[in-house]
C-alpha positions in Angstrom: 139.0 91.1 147.4 139.1 94.4 145.7 137.2 94.6 142.4 137.5 97.3 139.7 134.5 97.6 137.3 134.8 99.8 134.2 131.5 100.8 132.6 131.7 102.0 129.0 128.4 103.9 128.9 126.7 105.8 126.2 127.5 109.2 127.6 130.2 108.6 130.2 132.8 106.0 131.0 133.5 105.2 134.6 135.3 103.0 137.0 134.4 101.8 140.5 136.8 100.1 142.9 135.1 98.4 145.9 135.6 95.6 148.4 133.6 93.9 151.1 134.4 94.3 154.7 134.0 91.7 157.5 130.4 92.8 157.9 129.6 92.0 154.3 129.1 95.7 153.5 130.6 97.2 150.3 133.3 99.7 150.9 134.0 102.3 148.2 137.7 102.4 147.5 137.8 104.8 144.5 135.8 105.9 141.5 136.4 108.1 138.5 134.6 109.1 135.3 135.2 110.7 132.0 132.6 112.3 129.7 132.6 110.5 126.3 129.5 110.3 124.2 130.1 107.2 122.1 128.1 108.3 119.1 126.0 111.1 117.7 123.2 109.3 115.8 122.6 106.6 118.4 118.9 106.7 117.5 119.6 105.7 113.9 119.0 102.1 112.7 122.5 101.0 112.0 125.0 103.0 114.2 128.7 102.1 114.2 131.8 103.1 116.0 134.2 105.2 113.9 137.9 104.7 114.0 138.3 107.9 116.0 135.7 106.8 118.6 137.3 103.5 119.1 140.7 105.2 119.7 139.0 107.6 122.1 137.4 104.7 124.0 140.7 102.9 124.3 142.4 106.1 125.5 139.7 106.5 128.2 139.9 102.9 129.3 143.6 103.3 129.6 143.1 106.2 132.0 140.5 104.4 134.0 142.7 101.2 134.3 145.6 103.4 135.3 143.5 105.1 138.0 142.2 101.8 139.4 145.6 100.1 139.3 146.6 102.4 142.2 144.4 100.3 144.5 145.7 96.9 143.2 142.3 95.3 142.4 142.3 91.5 142.4 139.9 91.5 139.4 139.2 94.1 136.7 136.1 93.8 134.6 134.9 96.0 131.7 131.2 96.1 130.7 129.3 97.8 127.9 125.7 98.6 127.7 123.1 99.9 125.2 125.4 101.9 122.9 127.7 98.9 122.4 124.7 96.6 122.0 123.6 98.7 119.1 126.9 99.1 117.3 127.4 96.9 114.3 131.1 96.8 114.8 131.4 96.5 118.5 133.2 93.2 118.0 136.2 95.3 116.8 136.3 97.2 120.0 136.1 93.9 122.0 139.2 92.6 120.1 141.1 95.9 120.6 140.5 96.0 124.3 141.5 92.3 124.7 144.7 93.0 122.8 145.7 96.1 124.7 144.5 95.4 128.2 144.2 91.6 128.3 140.6 92.0 129.7 137.4 90.8 128.0 134.8 93.5 127.3 131.4 92.1 128.4 128.6 93.6 126.3 125.6 93.1 128.6 122.2 92.2 127.2 119.4 94.5 128.3 118.0 91.8 130.6 121.4 91.2 132.2 121.9 94.9 132.7 118.6 95.2 134.5 119.4 92.2 136.7 122.8 93.6 137.6 121.3 97.0 138.5 119.0 95.1 140.9 122.0 93.4 142.4 123.8 96.7 142.8 120.8 98.3 144.6 120.7 95.4 147.0 124.2 96.3 148.2 122.9 99.7 149.4 122.2 99.4 153.2 119.5 102.1 152.8 117.7 100.2 150.0 118.0 96.7 151.2 115.9 97.6 154.2 112.9 98.0 151.9 111.2 94.7 151.6 109.8 95.5 148.2 110.5 98.2 145.7 110.6 99.1 142.0 113.6 100.8 140.5 114.8 102.5 137.4 118.2 103.1 135.9 118.4 105.9 133.3 121.3 105.9 131.0 122.2 107.6 127.7 121.0 104.6 125.6 118.5 102.7 127.6 116.1 102.7 130.6 116.2 99.6 132.8 113.3 98.8 135.3 113.2 96.2 138.0 110.8 95.0 140.6 112.4 93.5 143.8 110.5 91.6 146.4 112.1 90.1 149.6 115.6 90.7 148.1 114.8 88.9 144.8 114.6 90.5 141.4 111.1 89.3 140.2 110.5 91.4 137.1 112.7 93.5 134.8 112.7 95.3 131.5 115.2 97.2 129.3 113.9 99.8 126.9 115.6 102.1 124.4 114.5 105.2 126.3 117.8 106.6 127.2 118.4 110.4 127.4 120.7 110.5 124.3 118.4 108.4 122.2 115.3 110.4 123.1 116.9 113.8 122.7 118.1 112.9 119.2 114.8 111.5 118.2 112.5 114.1 119.5 114.4 117.4 119.8 114.9 119.3 116.6 118.0 120.9 118.0 119.2 119.5 121.3 121.0 122.8 122.2 117.8 124.9 122.0 114.9 125.4 124.4 112.1 122.9 123.8 108.8 123.4 122.0 105.5 122.0 123.4 105.2 119.6 120.4 108.7 118.2 121.0 107.9 117.6 124.7 104.5 116.1 124.0 105.9 113.7 121.4 108.6 112.5 123.7 106.2 112.0 126.6 103.8 110.0 124.4 106.6 107.7 123.3 107.7 107.1 126.9 104.1 106.5 128.1 103.4 104.1 125.2 106.5 102.0 126.0 105.7 101.9 129.7 102.2 100.8 129.0 103.4 98.0 126.8 106.3 96.8 128.8 106.3 98.1 132.4 103.0 97.5 134.0 104.2 94.5 136.1 107.3 96.4 137.3 106.0 99.9 137.9 102.8 99.1 139.9 100.7 101.9 141.2 102.0 103.7 144.3 105.1 101.4 144.5 108.2 102.5 146.4 110.3 103.9 143.6 114.1 103.9 143.7 116.4 105.4 141.0 120.0 105.4 139.9 122.0 106.9 137.1 123.9 110.1 136.4 120.8 112.2 135.6 119.4 111.6 139.0 122.7 112.6 140.6 122.7 116.0 138.9 119.0 116.4 139.6 119.6 115.7 143.3 122.4 118.3 143.3 120.2 120.9 141.7 117.3 120.3 144.1 119.5 120.2 147.2 121.0 123.5 146.2 117.6 125.1 145.6 116.3 123.8 148.9 119.5 124.9 150.7 120.0 121.4 152.0 123.1 119.2 152.2 123.4 116.9 149.2 123.6 113.9 151.6 120.2 114.8 153.1 118.3 115.1 149.8 118.2 111.5 148.6 114.4 111.5 148.4 113.3 113.7 145.4 109.7 114.9 145.3 107.6 115.0 142.1 106.8 118.7 142.5 110.4 119.6 142.8 111.4 117.6 139.8 108.6 119.0 137.7 109.7 122.6 138.7 113.3 121.9 137.6 112.1 120.3 134.4 109.9 123.3 133.4 112.8 125.7 134.0 115.3 123.5 132.2 113.1 123.0 129.1 112.5 126.7 128.7 116.3 127.4 128.4 118.8 126.7 125.8 122.0 124.9 126.6 124.0 128.0 127.5 121.3 129.2 129.8 121.1 125.8 131.5 124.8 125.7 132.2 124.7 129.3 133.6 121.6 128.8 135.7 122.6 125.4 137.1 126.3 125.0 137.7 125.6 121.6 139.2 124.9 120.4 135.6 128.0 119.3 133.6 128.3 120.9 130.2 128.4 117.6 128.4 125.0 116.6 130.0 123.1 119.9 129.5 121.8 119.1 126.0 120.2 115.7 126.9 119.3 116.4 130.5 115.7 117.5 129.7 115.0 114.2 128.0 116.0 112.3 131.2 113.9 114.6 133.4 110.8 114.0 131.3 111.4 110.2 131.5 111.6 110.4 135.2 108.4 112.4 135.5 106.5 110.1 133.1 107.6 107.1 135.1 106.5 108.7 138.4 103.1 109.6 136.9 102.7 106.1 135.4 103.4 104.5 138.8 101.5 107.3 140.7 104.6 107.9 142.8 105.1 111.2 144.7 108.8 110.7 145.2 111.8 108.8 144.1 114.7 107.7 146.3 118.1 108.1 144.7 120.9 105.5 145.2 124.5 105.4 144.1 124.6 101.6 144.1 124.2 101.1 140.4 125.2 98.6 137.7 128.9 98.8 138.7 128.1 97.7 142.2 126.0 94.9 140.9 128.8 93.6 138.7 131.2 93.9 141.6 128.8 92.0 143.8 128.5 89.1 141.4 132.3 88.9 140.8 133.1 89.0 144.5 130.7 86.1 145.1 131.8 84.3 142.0 135.1 85.4 140.3 134.2 83.3 137.3 130.8 85.0 136.8 131.5 86.1 133.3 133.4 83.0 132.1 
């Protein structure tokens, strides 16, 4: 059975179409994404979706549904994460999507999102070989963390430490180079949250795995700098990440885009926030490297639907 999973994220909306082969491996059929930041001001207490944003979301979903329909999926699922969890009027979007596409928008809780990220990683042949590992998923609105032992998700957390949220909270102007005080305040916030919520997930010297768009772009940058093939650079070393972070933080947005063509323009303003989160997590867990995987939340949703088509009913 082919499954199409649409993910309405804080910074990007995407679709993944996959199926399982006879060997129980997931086969990528197609995928597509559109940059679309749901809201400026996500870090505020009572954010909401404007009429214009709702129309934009519906337009993007229409494009993603049209793309996925080429592959004739047996099931199409739409999920939302932290941005939609925060919106006071997300119910309006749920109704509009149901009316237009006859599909229910599933706004996942933070706990469910973390669990499904774990299920996605467990569809990655390279990751499932690890008996035990800890993993992070960095989005625009939230950070999910999980601990997996013997193929089971034992511990998990979801924290409001996404790149968009942190950039808005701690950077005076997200298009400028960053001051030491801005950086230090962000790092303190991340460390404090990890200390309170992540000690059982991010144990010292754990094997650390990561997913999310920021890690994809970081991997592209580091592989280019090392003159390696992207496919061969799935393990990212702490020193290399720190080097990129220092360069990125010292540049304004225009300079980042020029210096790093691997970095999309719509990500250049919030990218430093994601990098500092990655570094703080690695320091917290005393990890010298992080292994990147593409098998993310969307793979986890697809996995559960293939095993149980009524999973969200």
